[in-house]
VEXDREN-2710 file (C-alpha; in Angstrom, 1 decimal):
% VEXDREN-2710
k/r/px/py/pz
1/MET/42.3/-17.4/0.4
2/ALA/40.2/-14.2/0.5
3/LYS/36.4/-14.6/0.6
4/LEU/34.3/-12.4/-1.7
5/LEU/30.5/-11.8/-1.4
6/VAL/28.9/-11.1/-4.7
7/VAL/25.6/-9.2/-4.4
8/ASP/23.6/-9.0/-7.7
9/ASP/20.0/-9.7/-8.7
10/GLU/21.0/-11.4/-12.0
11/GLU/21.7/-15.0/-11.6
12/HIS/23.8/-15.1/-14.8
13/ILE/26.1/-12.5/-13.3
14/ARG/26.3/-14.2/-10.0
15/LEU/27.3/-17.5/-11.9
16/LEU/29.8/-15.9/-14.2
17/TYR/31.5/-13.9/-11.2
18/SER/31.5/-17.0/-9.0
19/GLU/33.0/-19.3/-11.7
20/GLU/35.6/-16.7/-12.9
21/LEU/36.5/-15.4/-9.4
22/SER/36.9/-19.0/-8.0
23/GLU/39.2/-19.9/-10.8
24/ALA/41.3/-16.9/-9.9
25/GLY/41.8/-18.4/-6.4
26/TYR/39.0/-16.7/-4.4
27/GLU/36.3/-18.3/-2.2
28/VAL/33.0/-16.7/-3.5
29/ILE/29.6/-16.5/-1.9
30/THR/26.6/-14.9/-3.5
31/ALA/23.5/-13.1/-2.4
32/ALA/20.5/-12.3/-4.9
33/ASP/19.6/-9.1/-3.1
34/GLY/20.1/-7.1/-0.1
35/TYR/17.6/-9.0/2.2
36/LYS/19.4/-9.4/5.4
37/LEU/22.7/-8.5/3.9
38/MET/24.1/-7.1/7.1
39/GLU/23.4/-10.6/8.9
40/ARG/25.0/-12.3/6.0
41/ILE/28.2/-10.3/6.1
42/ASP/28.2/-10.7/10.0
43/GLU/28.0/-14.5/9.7
44/GLU/30.2/-15.1/6.6
45/ARG/32.9/-12.4/7.3
46/PRO/33.8/-11.7/3.6
47/ASP/37.0/-10.0/3.0
48/LEU/35.4/-7.7/0.2
49/VAL/31.9/-7.1/-1.2
50/ILE/31.1/-6.7/-4.9
51/LEU/27.7/-4.9/-5.0
52/ASP/25.4/-4.2/-7.7
53/ILE/23.6/-0.9/-7.6
54/LYS/20.4/-1.4/-9.6
55/MET/18.5/-4.5/-8.1
56/ALA/14.9/-5.3/-7.8
57/ASP/13.7/-3.9/-4.4
58/TYR/17.1/-2.8/-3.3
59/ASN/19.4/0.1/-4.1
60/GLY/23.0/-0.7/-3.9
61/LEU/24.0/2.8/-2.9
62/ASP/21.6/2.5/0.1
63/LEU/23.2/-1.0/1.0
64/LEU/26.6/0.5/0.7
65/GLN/25.7/3.2/3.3
66/GLU/24.5/0.3/5.7
67/ILE/27.7/-1.7/5.0
68/ARG/29.9/1.4/5.8
69/SER/28.1/2.2/8.9
70/LYS/28.4/-1.3/10.4
71/PHE/31.5/-2.6/8.7
72/TYR/33.5/0.5/8.2
73/ASN/36.7/-1.2/7.1
74/LEU/35.2/-3.9/4.7
75/PRO/36.1/-3.1/1.1
76/VAL/33.2/-2.6/-1.2
77/ILE/33.4/-2.5/-5.0
78/LEU/30.3/-1.2/-6.7
79/CYS/29.8/-3.0/-10.0
80/THR/27.0/-1.7/-12.2
81/ALA/25.9/-1.6/-16.0
82/TYR/25.5/2.2/-15.5
83/ASP/28.4/4.8/-15.2
84/THR/25.9/7.5/-14.4
85/PHE/25.9/6.5/-10.7
86/LYS/29.6/7.6/-10.5
87/GLU/28.2/11.1/-10.0
88/ASP/26.1/10.1/-7.1
89/ILE/27.7/11.3/-3.8
90/LYS/26.9/8.2/-2.2
91/SER/29.1/6.2/-4.6
92/VAL/32.2/7.7/-3.1
93/ALA/31.9/5.6/-0.1
94/ALA/32.8/2.7/-2.2
95/ASP/36.4/1.6/-2.6
96/PHE/36.1/1.2/-6.4
97/TYR/33.4/1.5/-9.1
98/VAL/33.5/-0.9/-12.0
99/ILE/31.3/-0.9/-15.1
100/LYS/29.9/-4.5/-15.6
101/SER/31.5/-6.5/-18.4
102/PHE/31.8/-10.1/-19.3
103/ASP/35.5/-9.5/-19.3
104/LEU/36.5/-9.5/-15.7
105/THR/40.0/-8.1/-16.0
106/GLU/39.1/-4.7/-14.6
107/LEU/37.1/-6.2/-11.8
108/LYS/39.9/-8.6/-10.7
109/LYS/42.4/-5.8/-10.9
110/LYS/40.2/-3.7/-8.5
111/ILE/39.6/-6.8/-6.1
112/ALA/43.4/-7.3/-5.8
113/MET/44.0/-3.5/-5.1
114/ALA/41.2/-3.4/-2.6
115/LEU/42.3/-6.5/-0.8
116/GLU/46.0/-5.3/-0.8
117/ALA/45.1/-2.0/0.6
118/ASN/43.1/-3.6/3.3
119/ILE/45.8/-6.0/4.6
120/PRO/46.8/-5.0/8.1
121/SER/50.5/-4.3/8.2
122/SER/52.4/-6.6/10.6
END
């Protein structure tokens, strides 16, 4: 079972994603912000990170750069309410970019694609 780390400062989003993605067969852990995020990733070893961009006190694009520098192969999906960040050069480091929605079909599709692409061939 793949472990997903959802990083979002909105509690209702964390709850929604947690519930929906758990039902879809994933183990879900959450973080309310980027505080000690690298340590958390190091401890929990998630298979994928779903990262909000606009959080109080944290910029998801900066966190993405940190994740990439320390956990290069860890798939990251940027999930935000704003499509304007797609133009930000920093967002290209993400595996996928998903606009937030209460319908998680697109997000689930991208999660499956990211995890599939990251499976080491035997």
